[in-house]
Steps between C-alpha positions, in 0.01 A plus 500: 500500500738638242728797530254793477752752367473602140772374266812712483582439131380316191739219578361483854143485349609212272662314794212541732238396245720203404519407875120446475543307172377783281768521227460851348705632209683826550245711315213377722709535814577857397133582463423350843790689663393830351139453588600441860738788516281748320174381663341455158253224395650243268293390199592151376366391163568168317370154411324288771729289710800704476530590872323837526268410788781314665722807535246672726474184731882477506536871584250466786697215640836661444395821681291344763191680393132389459387442142160648404378362168234659281408236238345694209202365298236625263252723686731595783404836636589734791286307750682174423846654483510784750211538741126489544257612761340232719143600420359198685664612827399861448134404449513280816643787701233745365221273594647453855527872544143546377372226730672667797306827444801698632551815281863511619564154384356581156706825474822323598442213259434750214846633557655161509326324212796562263781457758774242478311247712254453217768477230594164352873518381596311192854439368588851378382678814663232718830561328497873567354489847704747707456266796711232325814422729708445198425581128369179331567364154195578286465267207253613232493187301396448137369858455426425136215282611311794658301744286673807371293743712640334813839636421384853582434390860870404535654833397467666835638200673797464267586871491448599870441185691160636610134448444229769526174378650233770443318439828808459717778697345857393370682205639873514436766253571740602789767302302452398140436127434707316256279470192532227235263500201489213258338451154501211264428755216172363387422869446702818520516687830441870483804725478384701808556184715836427344625855542458455883709186498840356412459256220656164428413235247552152653610274220554124500840418656786376284607128543769578765270693723209259451723207605610692810132570591406132439775365711408742787126431480517129451779377717613149437457507130771319306725721282429304184126530532517860603721583192266314264180665647639850468627436142168351395296785651731765341445340157129477569481869548636555140185339366183695428266382778179642641682529835872449554595309814635735771734427786213389709419228248861396475513453875167320513597269208829412676319411813262276311786326316673440834175341630512269208868412579615620167883517485509650144251622244355250252224539239250296702532681830475835312177391324347389834580831681436763241199615690716613785713711273246631247147636581315499176391191306618647163848540638499145647372356170774686310775360718378139510677249302782591266539874595588421855729219395670746253571747771631234729736378230632849463556529874688168508717597193591837644594331841709249310684771302554711810634194682769473239 
């Protein structure tokens, strides 16, 4: 279990994230620090694979808190995200009461049908449950995958850390959870959601930070191979592709290359492993042959010049 105290400064935030191998730039660390101190949700937007989801996992570990994840998808509604009534159990209880023939049983059940014991709690309600011993980290992941009307359900949670259940009343968190929302920006998120959050755009890391991330996440990698991988991926991101490789792909590609006992990059090993780094056939086809070799030549030449 990690130190459960909140970070005392931005530098402390950077250091404690780094201790768990999350290398945050100062702007992101500032957003995290302020979100924790101000008890405001943090909305992270950016390309897939840039570490948005990972920040929630790291914070949960860092603060010793449970992580509750709501994975968004098309068609997600209140029943899937917050709560629903257990109608099957309600019907069974009604039939048992009717079978007993006792009027007192039927009257008591009528008063209890919409009590908490018939309530199925989903992620949002679990996160604000006043019975929580410690406030959890609530990750609302890939909000852009959900339908736009779903965002209206979130407003009460994001603004007041509460959910109003018509049959039961208002459930409000005793202590606000730490809320992280992410979006890959496949569509725009409504301003009403953004106004209730602190906002940060998570960009691809520069070469220095990506190299630091890679060496932390893939221990044992040789310095020459690590430097070549980072330089190659950085150049790859300057090309117009359907999906640019994120940090997650860089790490996965590195692990694949190490499994193949690669000491340095060469055109052949790049050709054989492009499917680890790129996820669309058009992108792979574009990079096969001379294009990948051209990028590798640039990487080697720049390394040679820097060595002088």
